[in-house]
N, C-alpha and C positions, 0 to 999 in steps of 0.2 A: 651616836653609836656607843655601844656599851660592851666592856669586856670584864668578865669575872676573873680576878687574879688567882694564880696558883701559888700556894705557899710551898717553899722549898722543903724537901725531905732528902734523905740519903738516896732514895730511889730516883727522885727527880734530878738530883745532881748527876747521878750516874747516867741517866738517859741523856741529859744535856751534853755529857761528855762524849757521847757517841759521835757527835759532830766534830770532835777535835782530833780525830785519829790522824788526819793528814798533817805531816810535819809543818807545812806552810802555815797552818792555822795556829800553831803555837808560837810563832815568831812575832815579836813586836815590830821588827824592821823587815817588812815584806816588800819586795821589789815589784809586786803586781800592781798595776795602775788602779787607783780607786775608781769605783763605778759611780760614787755619789758622795756629797758632803752632807752629813746628817746634823740636825739640831732638834732639841726638845725644849718646849716652854711650858711651865706649869702655871696655872691661873693664880696660885697662891704659893708663897715661899714656905708657909707653915701649914701642914696638913695633919689633922687629928686622925688617929686610927678609926676605921669604920666610916669615914666620910667620903663623899664624892669629890673628885677633882677633875677639872677640864685640862686635858693635856694636848698640846698642839705639836704634831710631828711634821718636820720639814726635811725634804731631801732635794738638794740641788744636783741634778744628774750631770755627770761628766760629759763632755762634748763627744767623747769616743766610746761611750758606754753602750753595751748591747746585752740584753737579757734573754737567755734561751729557755727560761722557765719562770713561773710565778713564785717568787721568794716571799718568805714571811719576815716580819719585823720582830727581832728579838729585843725585848725591853726588860732588862734586869735591874732590880732595885737592890743596892749593895749597902750593907751596914758599915760602921766605922772600922770593923775588923776585916773588911774586904770579903765578907761572906754574903752570898745572895740570900735574901730573905723572902722575896716573892717576885713574880714577873707579871708583865702585861703583854706578853707575846700576842701577835695578831696578824691577820692578813691586811695589808695596806688598803686604803680606800680605793686606790687605783692599782690594779694588778701590775707587777713589775714588767711583764711583757708588753704592756702598753706605755711604759715610760719612754720618752723621747730624749735623745741627746740634747743637753742644754736646758731641758725642762725643769721647772720647780714644781715638785709635788708636795702639797701641804694640806693637812686635814686635822680636825680636832675630834678627840674621843673623850667621853666621860668615863673615867675609871673609878672604881670603888676601892679604897684602901682596905685591905683585910685587917682583921683584929689579930695582931701578932705581938708577942711579948718583946717589943723593942721600941724605944723612943730615942731620939737623937738625930744626928746628921745622917743623911742617906744620899747616895750617889746613884744617878741613872746612867746605865751603860746600854748602848744600842748596837744592833748589828742587823745584817740581812743573811738569812740562812735558807737552805733548800729543805723543804719539809720531807723530801724523799731521802736524800743522802746525808742531811744534817750539816753539810759543809757550809762555811760562811764566806761571804764575799769581802773583798778589801774595800774599806771606806776611807775617806779623808778625815783626819782628826787624831786625837790622843788615844792610841791603841794600848789598852791595858793587857794585851795578850789575848790569843785565841780569837782575834778579830772582834773584840768587844770594846766599843769606843765610848769614852766618858763624855757625856754631853750636858749634864745638869746636876745640881745639888738642891736639896730641900731639907726641911726639918720635919721629922715625924713627931707629932705631939700625942699625949695620952688621950684615950677615948673620952675621958672626963671633960675635955674641952667642947664636946658636942652637946647639942640639946638632946636630952634623954626622952625617947619616945616609949610610952607604955602601951603594950598591946593589950587592950582591955577586953571588951566583949566581942564575940563573933569571929574568933580565931581558932584554928586547929593547931596542934603541936608542931614544933619545928621539925623539919625533915632534912636529910642530907642526901646528896647524890652518891650512888654506890661507887662510881668510877673516880669521884673527886670529893672527899669529905669537906673541902673548903666551900663547896657550893651548897648553900642552904636556902630554904624557902619555908613559907607558911601559907597554907590554904586559908582563904577567907570563907566565911559562911555568906549568907545573903547580905548581911550588914555588919561590917567589921569596924571597930572603933579604935582610934589611936588618940592618946592624950599626951600633952607635953606642956612644959612651962612656957608661957606666952612671952616671946622675945619683944613684943610690942614695937616692932619695926618691920618694914618690908622684908619678906623672906621668900624662899623657894622651897616647895615640897617636891622631893624626888620620889617617884614611884616607879619601881622596876618590877614589871608584872607580865604574866603571860596567861593565855587561855588554856582551857582543858586539853584540847586537841584530841580529835577522834570521838568525843562524846557528843558534841553538838555539831551539826552541819552548818548552822548559821552563826554569825558573830554573837558575842556576848556584849551587851551594853553595860558600861561601867560609868558610874558617877562618883565624884568626890565632892563632899559637902563640908563646909566649915560653918558651924552654927546653923542658921537657916538659909545660908547662901550656897548655891552650887558653884564651885570654883573650877570644875573641869568635868567634861563628859566626853566619852569616846567609845569606839567599838573595837573589840579585839577579835581578829579572825582566829579560827582554830589553829593551834600550834604557833601562834604569833607571840613574840616577846617584844615588849616596848618599854622604853624609858620615858616617862612623862616628867617634865619640869614645869611645875604648876606655881604660878606666882600667887603669893599671899600678901596682900597689902596690910599695912598697919591698921587701916580703918576696918578691914575685914576681921582682923584678929581681935580688935576691941581692947578693952581695958581690964578684963578679968585676968587673974594671975595664971589661970590654966586655960588652954585651948583644946578643942576636940575636933578631930577630923573623922569623917565616916567614908568608907569605901563601900559602895552599894552596887550590886550586880542585879541584872534583871532576871536571871535564872541560875539555878544551882542544880546539882545532881548528887545522887547517893550511889556509889559503885555497887553496893549490894543489891540494889533494885534494878540493875541492868543485867538482864539474863545472859546476854552475849559476853559480858565482861568476865564472868566466872570469878567474881571477886566478892569477898565477904565483908569488905570495908563498909561500916555503917555510917560513916561521917557524911554530913552535908558539906559539899565542896563547891566553891564559887570560882575564884581565880587564884593563881599562885603569886605570892609577893616575895621577890628575892631581896629587895632593898626598899626601905621606907626611911626617909631622912628629911629633916627640916634644917635648912641652911639659912642662917641670919647674918651672913657676912655683909 
C-alpha cells in the first residue's frame, strides 16, 4: 500500500487543530482507558528525502475496547523543534469497527519521504482520530499532548544520499494536483527512459504509477525493460494506481557505469484528438508516474 505524504502548512496545522477542541484532547494525563497500544517500526533507521520506506504499524487492541466508527491513523513526523513537517495519515488496513478486543492488528505500508528542507532527527507520533469530528482516542504510551503518542525515531538524510534518476526521453513536464501541491506526477509517452548511475549490486526499482482512467475501457499493458531484458510487465485497469517493486539483479545491471530503464505502454492517447473530452491538450500521454526510485540498500 502506498500513501502520498502531506507537507505541513499553516492551513494544515489549523485544520489538524480542529480535532483538539475538546478539553480532554489537550491533557497528557487523561483518565479515559486506552483502546489500544500502538507501535511503529521503520525498515531503516536512516531515510533520505525522496526515498521510499516500509513502515510497519501495530495496534494491540485493549481487552475492553469498542469502536463505534472507523477511525483514521494519524502519523505525524516531528522535527527536532517539535514542529510537524509532514504526515502519513491513512485508513488502517483493517477498519477499526472490525477490531476485536485483545486482537493484534499489524500491517506494512510503503511511504515516500517528501522532499522537504529538513535533515536530522525526526520523531513519529501516532494517534487514532475520527474523520468526521476530528476527535482523537486515548492510546497507551507516551502522550505528547492532544492524544499524539511518540512511537519511534529515525534520521532524515539529504536527498543526495539517493541514486539520482534522470528523466531522459519520452516524458512530459511535471504536474501537480490542484488540491495538494505536494502530489506530483509526470505522464509518459509510449516509451519513457530513465537513466541512473549503476549501483552494480542487487537493487529494487519502485514504480508508483496509474492508468489514464476514463480514456480507455480496457487495461493498459506496461512493460519495464533494463537493457534488452524485460524485468516486469503488468496491466493497469482504468483509474487504477499501483506501486510496483521490481527486483534488479547485479547481473541484469551489468558492469557499465550507467544503467537505463524503459517504461513502455501498449497504447497512448492525445486529449485534443478525443472529441468528447473538449480538451486542446496536444500531448501524447501514456501512464502517470508519481514516483520512480532505485533503492540499492
